Structure formats: structure tokens, C-alpha cells
C-alpha positions in Angstrom: 16.3 4.5 -5.6 15.2 2.6 -8.9 15.6 -0.7 -7.5 13.1 -3.1 -8.5 11.8 -5.3 -5.7 9.7 -7.6 -7.3 9.1 -8.8 -10.8 7.5 -11.0 -13.0 6.5 -11.4 -16.9 3.6 -8.8 -16.4 4.4 -6.7 -13.0 7.4 -5.0 -11.7 7.0 -3.4 -8.4 9.5 -0.7 -7.3 10.0 2.7 -5.7 8.1 5.1 -7.4 9.7 8.3 -9.0 8.9 11.9 -9.1 7.7 11.4 -12.7 5.4 8.8 -11.9 3.6 11.3 -9.0 0.8 12.5 -11.3 0.0 9.2 -12.4 -0.5 8.1 -8.8 -2.4 11.3 -8.1 -4.8 10.3 -11.0 -5.4 6.6 -9.6 -5.7 7.8 -6.2 -8.8 10.0 -7.1 -10.3 7.6 -9.3 -10.0 5.0 -6.4 -10.8 6.9 -3.4 -12.8 10.1 -4.9 -13.5 12.6 -2.2 -11.5 10.6 0.1 -8.7 10.9 -1.5 -4.8 12.1 -0.6 -4.0 15.6 -1.9 -1.7 15.5 -4.9 1.0 17.4 -2.8 1.0 14.8 -0.3 2.6 12.1 -2.8 5.0 14.8 -3.3 6.0 15.3 0.5 5.5 11.3 0.7 8.3 10.4 -2.0 10.6 13.1 -0.4 9.9 12.1 3.3 9.6 7.7 2.8 11.2 7.3 -0.7 11.7 3.7 -0.2 7.6 3.4 1.0 6.0 4.8 -1.9 5.9 1.7 -4.6 4.7 1.4 -7.9 3.1 -1.7 -10.0 3.7 -1.1 -13.7 2.9 -3.1 -16.8 5.5 -4.3 -19.4 4.7 -1.0 -21.2 5.8 1.1 -17.8 1.6 1.7 -17.3 0.6 2.6 -13.4 -1.5 -0.8 -12.4 -1.3 0.5 -8.5 0.7 1.9 -6.2 1.4 0.9 -2.2 2.6 3.9 0.7 4.1 2.6 3.9 5.7 4.4 6.6 7.6 3.9 9.5 5.2 4.8 12.3 6.9 6.7 15.3 6.2 3.4 18.0 9.6 1.3 17.5 9.0 -1.8 14.9 5.9 -0.3 13.3 5.1 0.0 10.0 2.0 1.5 8.3 0.5 0.9 5.3 -1.4 4.3 4.6 -2.9 3.2 1.4 -2.8 0.2 -1.5 -4.8 1.9 -4.7 -5.5 -0.8 -7.6 -6.5 0.8 -10.9 -10.4 -0.5 -11.1 -9.6 -2.4 -14.5 -6.5 -4.4 -12.9 -8.6 -5.5 -9.7 -8.2 -9.2 -9.0 -5.2 -9.8 -10.9 -2.8 -10.0 -8.1 -1.2 -6.5 -8.4 -2.3 -5.9 -4.7 -0.8 -8.9 -3.5 2.1 -7.8 -5.7 2.6 -4.4 -3.8 2.1 -5.8 -0.2 4.4 -8.8 -1.0 6.9 -6.4 -2.4 6.9 -4.4 1.1 6.9 -7.8 3.0 10.4 -8.6 1.4 11.9 -4.9 1.6 11.0 -4.3 5.2 13.3 -1.8 7.1 15.5 -3.2 9.8 14.2 -2.8 13.2 10.4 -3.3 12.0 9.0 -6.0 13.9 5.2 -5.7 12.3 3.1 -3.7 9.8 -0.6 -2.2 10.1 -3.0 -1.3 8.2 -6.7 0.0 8.1 -9.2 -1.5 6.2 -13.2 -0.7 5.5 -14.5 -3.9 6.7 -16.7 -4.3 3.5 -13.3 -3.9 1.3 -12.6 -7.5 -0.7 -9.2 -6.8 0.2 -10.0 -7.8 3.7 -9.1 -11.5 2.1 -6.2 -10.7 0.5 -4.6 -9.4 3.4 -5.6 -12.3 5.8 -4.1 -14.5 2.9 -0.9 -12.6 2.8 -0.7 -13.3 6.6 -2.2 -10.4 8.6 -4.8 -10.8 11.2 -7.6 -8.4 12.7 -6.2 -6.6 15.8 -9.0 -4.1 16.3 -12.0 -2.3 14.9 -13.2 1.4 15.1 -16.6 2.2 14.1 -15.9 6.0 13.3 -11.9 5.4 12.3 -12.2 8.2 9.9 -15.4 9.9 11.0 -19.0 9.1 11.7 -19.5 6.2 9.5 -16.3 5.0 8.7 -15.6 2.0 10.2 -12.5 0.1 9.8 -10.7 -2.9 10.8 -7.0 -2.6 12.4 -5.0 -5.4 10.6 -1.4 -6.4 11.8 1.1 -8.4 10.0 4.3 -10.0 12.5 7.2 -10.1 10.2 8.6 -13.3 11.9 6.5 -15.3 9.5 6.4 -12.8 6.2 4.4 -14.3 3.4 
């Protein structure tokens, strides 16, 4: 599936292709360092959740960012597992474009989107602007000293 979900003069958001997996992994490493997903995870993600692995590309088809969302076992839940934007492209609406594209293409039956984010991450403000609300906090979500806010977006009022 390569349908464009969201397009503007500067950014195109669409499902990823197999040819883009190496670029996605390089971006993942650049953004998350030692806490990044392994390379094979993206290949398996493409197989398991092809519509949930979105890429943002510029006019020259350079990768600007990606988003990975998966349907949870709990009825109606869609989880954003990762959003990564190239460090030099932050603050230019790429993350917002990826999340808006997901909001426009939510699978049937989904009633809420959830994510976790470090409370110190400036992306918290982006998520709040897009309609997410803080619904939980865990001080050691990914282990000791790894706090995360749990944020939820009810899909009855998509941004």
C-alpha cells in the first residue's frame, strides 16, 4: 500500500515501503541512540502493521520522520509506539503531519489512540495541541529512572 495519506507542498506522509527500512532504522538510531528498536523490528513491523508504519518525505523523497502505530489487543485501542523526526527538521511540523495523518487514517473500530512520552520531551506540547490528554504517569515505565506520561486521544474529536 503506497497511498498518500497527507500531502502538502513540502511534506508527503504515506505508508513506508521495504526500500525505506534502512533509512528508518538510521533515523531511529540517530534519534533514540542506545534505546532504539533493532533493525529487524522495522522489517517485522512492515509485515505485521503495514498501514501503521508511516513515513514523512520531502519533495526529493528524503526521509524526514516516521511514525509506528499498532492495534492493541484491547478492543478499540491504537498505540503509537514511536515517532521520530530528523533532528535538523524538528520544529517544522513533521511530527504534527505524521500524527495528523494517523488521525485521518484510523482503522475501523479504533476508539482511542494512546502513546507514552518522556515528560521532559517537548513533543508533549505537540500531543496536547493535537487533542491528546494526560491519562497516566509511570516513574519507571522503561526501567528505573525512565518516566513516561501516558497520553490518550479520544477519536470522537480528531484533530
